C-alpha positions as CSV (number, residue, x, y, z in Angstrom):
1,M,-0.2,-0.1,0.1
2,T,1.5,3.1,-1.2
3,M,1.3,6.2,1.8
4,A,-1.8,7.5,-0.8
5,E,-3.4,4.7,-0.6
6,N,-2.5,4.4,3.3
7,A,-4.2,7.8,3.7
8,N,-6.9,7.5,2.0
9,T,-7.8,4.1,3.0
10,A,-11.4,5.2,4.8
11,S,-12.5,5.5,1.1
12,G,-14.9,8.6,1.1
13,G,-14.1,9.4,4.3
14,P,-14.5,13.2,5.4
15,G,-10.8,13.8,6.4
16,A,-9.6,12.5,2.6
17,A,-10.7,15.2,0.6
18,L,-9.2,18.0,3.0
19,R,-5.5,19.2,3.3
20,F,-3.4,19.3,6.7
21,G,-0.3,20.6,4.7
22,E,1.3,19.8,1.3
23,R,2.3,16.0,0.5
24,P,6.0,15.3,0.4
25,L,7.9,15.4,-2.7
26,P,8.7,11.6,-3.8
27,Q,12.7,12.6,-3.4
28,T,11.8,13.0,0.4
29,V,10.1,10.4,0.8
30,A,13.0,7.9,-1.2
31,A,15.4,9.6,1.2
32,A,13.4,8.8,4.5
33,A,13.8,5.2,3.5
34,A,17.4,5.4,2.3
35,L,18.3,7.4,5.5
36,R,16.8,4.5,7.7
37,R,18.6,2.0,6.1
38,I,21.6,3.4,6.2
39,S,21.3,4.5,10.2
40,A,20.6,1.0,10.6
41,L,24.0,-0.3,8.7
42,L,25.9,2.5,11.0
43,L,24.9,0.9,14.3
44,S,25.8,-2.0,13.1
45,L,29.0,-1.6,12.3
46,E,32.0,-3.5,14.5
47,H,34.5,-1.2,13.1
48,P,35.5,1.9,11.0
49,H,34.7,1.9,7.3
50,P,35.4,3.7,4.2
51,A,32.4,3.6,2.9
52,V,31.4,5.9,6.0
53,D,34.3,8.6,5.3
54,A,33.0,9.1,1.8
55,L,29.6,9.0,3.1
56,I,30.3,11.8,5.5
57,A,32.1,13.8,2.8
58,G,29.5,13.7,1.1
59,L,27.1,14.3,3.1
60,T,28.9,17.6,4.7
61,G,28.7,18.9,0.7
62,W,25.1,18.1,-0.1
63,E,24.3,19.8,3.3
64,R,25.7,23.2,2.1
65,E,23.7,22.4,-1.2
66,L,20.3,22.0,0.3
67,A,21.1,24.7,3.3
68,A,21.4,27.3,0.7
69,A,18.1,25.7,-1.9
70,A,16.1,25.9,1.7
71,P,14.1,28.7,3.2
72,P,16.1,31.0,5.5
73,D,13.7,30.5,8.2
74,P,12.8,27.4,9.5
75,A,9.7,28.1,10.8
76,P,6.4,26.5,8.8
77,R,4.3,28.6,6.3
78,M,1.0,28.3,7.8
79,R,-0.7,30.8,5.5
80,D,-1.5,31.5,2.0
81,A,0.1,35.2,2.3
82,A,3.2,34.1,4.1
83,D,6.1,34.3,1.9
84,P,7.7,30.8,0.6
85,A,10.9,32.4,-0.2
86,T,11.3,33.3,4.0
87,Q,9.6,30.3,5.5
88,R,9.3,26.4,4.6
89,V,6.3,24.4,3.7
90,Y,4.4,22.6,6.3
91,L,4.3,18.6,5.3
92,D,1.3,16.9,5.9
93,H,1.5,15.1,9.7
94,A,-1.8,13.7,10.0
95,F,-1.3,10.2,7.8
96,D,2.0,8.5,7.3
97,I,5.0,11.1,8.8
98,G,7.2,8.1,9.1
99,A,7.4,7.8,4.9
100,F,8.5,11.1,4.9
101,N,10.3,11.5,8.5
102,P,12.7,8.8,9.1
103,C,12.3,9.7,13.0
104,F,9.0,8.4,13.1
105,P,7.6,5.0,12.7
106,E,6.2,3.7,9.2
107,Y,3.2,1.7,9.8
108,T,0.7,0.5,7.0
109,F,-3.1,0.3,7.7
110,D,-5.2,-2.5,6.8
111,R,-8.4,-0.9,8.0
112,I,-9.9,2.6,8.9
113,T,-13.6,3.0,10.2
114,T,-15.0,5.2,12.1
115,A,-15.2,2.8,15.2
116,S,-12.3,0.6,14.3
117,A,-9.3,0.4,12.5
118,A,-6.1,-2.4,12.2
119,G,-2.7,-2.2,10.7
120,R,0.9,-3.8,10.5
121,I,4.0,-2.2,12.0
122,T,7.8,-3.6,11.6
123,F,10.4,-1.2,14.2
124,P,13.4,-0.8,12.0
125,L,17.0,-1.1,14.0
126,V,16.8,2.4,14.9
127,H,13.9,2.5,17.1
128,E,15.8,0.1,19.6
129,G,16.4,0.7,23.4
130,P,17.0,-2.2,25.1
131,P,18.5,-5.5,22.6
132,G,16.2,-6.5,20.2
133,L,14.0,-4.5,21.6
134,V,12.1,-1.3,20.8
135,H,12.4,2.0,23.2
136,G,9.5,2.4,24.8
137,G,9.7,6.4,23.4
138,F,9.1,5.4,20.3
139,L,5.9,3.1,21.2
140,A,4.1,6.1,22.1
141,V,4.8,7.9,19.2
142,F,3.5,5.1,17.4
143,F,0.8,5.4,19.2
144,D,0.1,9.1,19.0
145,A,0.9,9.0,15.2
146,V,-1.7,5.9,14.1
147,V,-4.6,7.3,16.7
148,Q,-4.4,10.5,14.6
149,H,-4.2,9.1,11.3
150,Q,-7.7,7.2,11.8
151,S,-9.7,10.0,13.5
152,C,-8.1,12.3,10.4
153,A,-9.2,10.0,8.1
154,V,-12.6,9.6,9.2
155,G,-13.1,13.5,9.3
156,L,-12.9,14.2,13.5
157,A,-9.9,14.8,15.1
158,G,-8.0,16.9,17.7
159,K,-5.1,18.1,20.0
160,T,-4.4,14.8,22.3
161,R,-4.9,15.8,25.6
162,S,-3.4,12.7,27.6
163,M,-1.7,9.0,26.7
164,D,-1.8,6.1,28.8
165,I,0.3,3.1,28.0
166,T,0.7,-0.4,29.8
167,Y,3.4,-1.9,28.6
168,R,2.8,-6.1,28.5
169,R,5.4,-7.4,26.9
170,P,9.0,-6.5,25.3
171,T,8.6,-5.5,21.9
172,P,11.5,-6.5,19.5
173,V,12.6,-4.9,16.5
174,L,12.4,-6.3,13.3
175,V,9.0,-8.2,13.7
176,E,6.2,-7.8,11.9
177,L,3.5,-6.6,14.7
178,G,0.0,-6.3,14.2
179,F,-2.1,-3.1,15.6
180,D,-5.6,-2.1,16.1
181,I,-7.9,1.0,17.4
182,T,-10.8,1.2,19.1
183,R,-12.5,4.7,18.7
184,V,-15.4,6.3,21.3
185,V,-16.5,9.6,20.2
186,A,-17.5,11.2,23.8
187,E,-19.1,14.5,24.7
188,R,-16.0,15.8,25.8
189,G,-13.7,14.4,23.2
190,I,-12.5,11.1,21.2
191,E,-11.2,8.3,23.3
192,S,-9.0,5.5,21.5
193,T,-8.1,2.4,22.8
194,A,-4.6,1.0,20.8
195,R,-3.0,-2.3,21.1
196,L,0.2,-3.2,19.4
197,L,0.0,-7.5,19.2
198,H,2.4,-10.1,18.1
199,D,0.7,-13.3,16.9
200,G,-2.4,-12.5,18.5
201,E,-0.7,-11.3,22.1
202,V,-0.7,-7.9,23.3
203,L,2.8,-6.5,23.5
204,C,1.5,-2.8,24.9
205,S,-2.0,-0.8,24.7
206,A,-2.7,3.0,24.9
207,L,-5.7,4.9,26.0
208,V,-5.2,8.1,24.1
209,R,-7.6,11.1,24.6
210,T,-7.9,13.8,22.0
211,V,-10.1,17.0,21.7
212,A,-12.6,16.2,19.0
213,V,-12.8,19.2,16.3
214,P,-14.7,18.8,13.1
215,L,-11.7,18.6,10.4
216,D,-13.8,21.1,7.7
217,R,-12.5,23.7,10.5
218,L,-9.5,23.3,9.7
219,T,-9.4,24.3,6.0
220,T,-6.7,24.5,3.5
221,A,-5.9,28.5,3.6
222,R,-4.8,27.8,7.1
223,Y,-1.4,25.8,5.5
224,G,0.6,27.9,2.7
225,P,1.0,25.6,-0.7
226,R,4.2,24.8,-2.0
227,A,5.8,27.3,-4.3
228,P,6.1,26.8,-7.9
229,I,9.2,25.8,-9.2
230,P,11.6,28.5,-10.3
231,L,11.3,29.1,-13.8
232,E,15.1,28.7,-14.2
233,R,15.1,25.6,-12.6
234,E,13.0,24.0,-15.2
235,G,15.4,24.6,-17.7
236,R,13.3,27.7,-19.0
237,D,14.9,30.9,-20.9
238,I,14.1,33.7,-18.4
239,R,15.3,36.6,-20.0
């Protein structure tokens, strides 16, 4: 399932037509996956390797080039009137953050409805804490991401108010795990109970409480659109 398909699993759901920032560039998605794989390899090395020296040298030069191309202000561009030359574009954090940001877990939804959802995740080596096990903090990030993903997809979401996590069993890295979510809209907000499972055994669970906000209040005008490609970048003669 691609990132776009994953975001719109609730086919025709209210959240599918709304935008919460710009979609990441395909380059960004591909780079995130590569950076995650490279980071895992770096963590696995026993001794210095000449390829790492070449990697560091390349990254130094690429960092300079990208810094020159990026807006000088790291603050997100949140309004249409904001200057795209000075502030960065805000990417959609409602769906699949891990697909474009290697610091977040990457997961796949198999089903999303208003009341429930289910999917799969394999935590990579970069999320290791104790030997062979996922660091508990990454589990909290994972639960927060999938709960908000479901709520945005079905059209009613909001900021997280609280999260209570129960750790029952150690969670392994590099093993495909299942997760499910049960969601109830109450008078004061949304309560979601999410579980992470391995072969039917619950490893950990989270009760997540969020504010309930209809997503049609979060109009697309809140997020500054991606700036057009400069004519010189398109190879056109601008003289």
